[in-house]
C-alpha positions in Angstrom: -20.6 -16.3 -6.8 -19.8 -16.1 -10.6 -16.9 -18.2 -11.7 -15.0 -15.2 -13.1 -15.1 -13.2 -9.9 -12.4 -13.7 -7.3 -13.8 -11.2 -4.8 -17.4 -10.3 -4.2 -18.6 -7.8 -1.5 -22.3 -8.3 -1.1 -24.5 -5.6 0.5 -21.9 -5.1 3.3 -22.5 -2.7 6.2 -19.9 -2.0 8.8 -20.1 0.2 11.9 -18.0 1.0 15.0 -20.6 1.0 17.8 -23.2 3.4 16.4 -21.0 5.1 13.8 -21.6 3.7 10.4 -18.5 3.4 8.1 -19.9 1.4 5.2 -23.6 1.5 4.3 -24.7 -1.5 2.1 -21.8 -1.5 -0.4 -21.5 -4.1 -3.1 -18.6 -4.6 -5.5 -17.1 -7.4 -7.7 -13.5 -8.0 -8.7 -13.0 -10.3 -11.7 -10.1 -12.8 -11.7 -6.9 -11.3 -13.2 -8.2 -7.8 -13.1 -6.8 -4.7 -11.3 -9.6 -2.7 -9.5 -9.2 0.6 -7.8 -11.3 1.8 -4.9 -11.2 5.6 -4.8 -12.6 8.4 -2.7 -11.7 11.1 -0.2 -10.2 10.5 3.2 -12.5 8.8 5.6 -14.9 7.4 3.0 -14.4 3.8 3.9 -11.8 2.6 1.4 -9.3 1.1 3.8 -12.1 -0.4 5.9 -13.3 -2.2 2.7 -9.8 -3.6 2.2 -9.6 -4.8 5.8 -13.0 -6.6 5.4 -11.7 -8.4 2.3 -8.6 -9.5 4.2 -10.7 -10.7 7.1 -9.1 -8.2 9.6 -12.6 -6.9 10.2 -16.0 -8.6 10.1 -19.1 -6.8 8.6 -22.0 -5.9 10.7 -24.2 -7.3 7.9 -23.7 -8.8 4.4 -20.9 -11.1 3.2 -17.4 -10.9 1.7 -16.4 -13.8 -0.6 -12.9 -14.6 -1.8 -12.3 -17.5 -4.1 -15.8 -18.8 -3.3 -15.4 -18.7 0.5 -17.3 -16.4 2.8 -14.3 -14.7 4.6 -16.4 -13.4 7.5 -17.6 -16.9 8.3 -14.2 -18.7 8.3 -12.7 -20.2 11.4 -9.4 -18.7 12.5 -7.5 -21.6 11.0 -9.2 -21.3 7.7 -8.8 -17.5 7.7 -5.1 -17.8 8.3 -4.9 -20.3 5.4 -6.8 -17.8 3.2 -4.5 -15.0 4.1 -1.4 -17.0 3.0 -2.9 -16.7 -0.5 -3.1 -12.9 -0.2 -0.4 -10.3 -0.4 -0.7 -6.9 1.3 1.3 -3.8 0.5 0.7 -1.5 3.5 0.8 2.3 3.3 4.4 3.4 3.6 5.6 -0.2 3.3 5.8 -1.2 7.0 9.1 -3.0 6.7 10.7 -4.6 9.8 13.3 -1.9 10.7 15.8 -4.2 12.5 16.4 -6.7 9.7 17.9 -6.4 6.2 16.1 -6.0 2.9 16.9 -9.7 2.2 15.4 -10.9 5.5 12.3 -8.7 5.1 11.5 -10.5 1.9 12.5 -13.9 3.2 10.3 -13.5 6.3 7.1 -15.0 4.9 9.0 -17.8 3.2 10.6 -18.8 6.5 7.4 -18.3 8.5 5.0 -20.2 6.2 7.1 -22.8 4.4 9.7 -25.5 5.1 11.8 -24.7 2.1 15.6 -25.1 2.6 17.6 -21.9 3.0 19.4 -22.1 -0.4 16.0 -22.2 -2.1 14.7 -19.3 0.0 17.8 -17.4 -1.0 17.1 -18.0 -4.7 13.4 -17.0 -4.4 14.2 -13.8 -2.4 16.7 -12.8 -5.1 14.1 -13.5 -7.8 11.6 -11.2 -6.0 14.1 -8.5 -5.4 15.3 -8.7 -9.1 11.6 -8.3 -10.2 11.4 -4.9 -8.4 14.9 -3.9 -9.5 16.6 -4.1 -6.1 18.7 -7.3 -6.1 21.7 -5.2 -5.4 20.2 -3.8 -2.3 19.6 -7.1 -0.6 22.2 -6.3 2.2 20.9 -2.9 3.0 18.9 -2.0 6.1 15.5 -0.3 5.8 17.0 3.0 7.2 19.4 3.0 4.2 16.6 2.9 1.6 14.9 5.8 0.0 11.1 6.0 0.3 10.6 4.6 -3.2 13.1 1.8 -2.6 11.4 0.8 0.7 8.1 0.6 -1.1 9.6 -1.7 -3.7 11.1 -3.9 -1.1 7.7 -4.1 0.6 6.2 -5.0 -2.8 8.8 -7.8 -3.2 7.9 -9.1 0.3 4.2 -9.0 -0.5 4.6 -11.2 -3.5 7.0 -13.7 -1.8 4.4 -16.5 -1.7 3.0 -15.8 -5.2 -0.5 -14.7 -3.9 -3.7 -15.1 -5.9 -4.9 -11.7 -4.5 -2.9 -8.5 -3.9 -4.2 -5.8 -1.7 -2.7 -2.3 -1.9 -3.4 0.4 0.7 -2.4 3.8 -0.7 0.7 2.4 -2.6 1.6 5.8 -4.0 1.5 7.9 -0.8 4.5 10.1 -0.2 6.4 9.1 -3.3 8.3 11.4 -5.7 7.2 11.5 -9.3 9.8 9.0 -10.5 9.1 6.5 -7.7 5.4 7.1 -8.3 5.6 6.0 -11.9 7.9 3.1 -11.1 5.6 1.6 -8.5 2.6 2.0 -10.7 4.3 0.2 -13.6 5.6 -2.6 -11.2 2.1 -3.2 -9.8 0.7 -3.7 -13.3 3.6 -5.8 -14.5 3.6 -8.1 -11.4 -0.1 -8.6 -11.5 0.1 -9.8 -15.1 3.3 -11.9 -14.5 1.8 -13.6 -11.4 -1.7 -14.1 -12.9 -2.9 -12.4 -9.8 -5.9 -10.2 -9.0 -5.3 -6.8 -7.4 -7.3 -4.3 -5.4 -5.8 -0.8 -5.0 -7.2 1.7 -2.4 -6.0 5.1 -3.4 -7.0 8.8 -3.9 -4.3 9.2 -6.6 -6.7 9.3 -9.6 -4.4 9.9 -12.5 -1.9 7.2 -11.8 -4.5 4.6 -10.8 -6.6 5.1 -13.9 -3.6 4.4 -16.1 -3.1 0.9 -14.7 -6.4 -0.5 -13.5 -9.2 -2.3 -15.4 -12.1 -1.0 -13.4 -12.7 1.6 -10.6 -15.2 2.2 -7.8 -15.8 5.6 -6.2 -16.8 5.8 -2.6 -18.3 8.7 -0.7 -19.6 8.6 2.9 -19.5 4.8 3.1 -21.4 4.2 -0.2 -20.4 3.3 -3.8 -21.4 6.4 -5.8 -19.9 5.5 -9.2 -18.2 2.7 -11.0 -16.8 2.0 -14.4 -13.8 1.5 -16.7 -11.0 4.2 -16.6 -12.4 5.8 -19.8 -16.0 5.8 -18.3 -14.6 7.4 -15.1 -12.7 10.1 -17.0 -15.8 10.9 -19.1 -18.2 10.8 -16.2 -20.7 13.6 -15.8 -21.5 12.6 -12.3 -20.7 15.8 -10.3 -18.8 14.0 -7.5 -16.7 11.9 -9.9 -15.9 15.0 -12.1 -14.8 17.0 -9.1 -12.6 14.2 -7.7 -11.0 13.3 -11.1 -10.2 16.9 -12.0 -9.3 18.0 -8.4 -11.7 20.9 -8.3 -12.0 22.9 -5.1 -15.8 23.2 -5.1 -18.6 20.8 -6.0 -20.6 18.2 -4.2 -17.7 18.1 -1.7 -17.7 21.8 -0.7 -14.7 23.9 0.2 -16.4 25.5 3.1 -17.4 23.4 6.2 -21.1 24.0 7.0 -21.4 27.2 9.0 -23.9 30.0 9.7 -24.3 32.9 7.3 -20.9 34.7 7.2 -22.2 38.2 7.9 -24.4 37.1 10.7 -21.5 35.1 12.2 -19.2 38.1 12.1 -21.8 40.4 13.6 -22.5 37.9 16.4 -18.8 37.6 17.1 -18.5 41.4 17.3 -21.4 41.6 19.7 
C-alpha cells in the first residue's frame, strides 16, 4: 500500500447470496484528502462504505486502512480500528432519549477514562466547532434537521478520528443547512488533519468540497477524477448524472415491450 494512501480498496467483490452488489471495484484515498463516491440509488455506494468500516466483509479482494487489511482483522483489532474512525450516518442517528451534550459525550465516556470535567470541555469544543455550543442542553426532538446533523457531526469527531465516513450527509437538508454542512465537513477535515470519504448523490455540493471523486454504476467504478475533470467529462453516464438529465445511459423508461403492441395486447 503506497505510503500516501490511507484507504485502498483492491479488486473487491461483494454479494448477498447470488446477488452481486460490487463487481471488482478498486479505489484509493490519499491521506488528508476528501473523496466522494457518487452514483444512483442501489449502485453500491453505501456497501463500499460499510466494507471500509469493517461492517461487511468482501466476497473477494481486500480493503486496507492505514496499512491493515480490515477484512482480516480479529474482532478486537477491528474494534480498535473503528475507534480511529468517525461515522456520520444518514439523517444523523442521534440517541433520542439523551441530550445534545450527552450524545457528543457518549464516545468519550464509552472509549476513554477521561475525568468528567475534561469530557465537558471536549464536548463544548466539539459543539462550538459546529456552532451549537448554546444547544448543549437541548434534546434531539428540539433540534431542526440541520442542527441534528451538526450535532451528529460533532459526535462523530469526538475522538479526533483519522478517517471520517459520511453516508449521504446532505440528505433532507434545506439549502442553508446544506451549505453549512458542506462547509463544516471541509473545514473539520482540514482542522483535524483527517481523511474523509463522502457517499452522496448530491453532485453540485460534493464537487465543491472534495479533492477527488469516483462514480459508480451497477456495482462498478465507471469514472473517476478531480472535480474539474468530472464536470468536463464527456462520458455519457457522468454527463447525465452531473447535469441531472432525464435520459441517457440511465433511461427514463423501464425496459418494456413496444408501446403500441403492449397497448394492443392489453386491449385484446
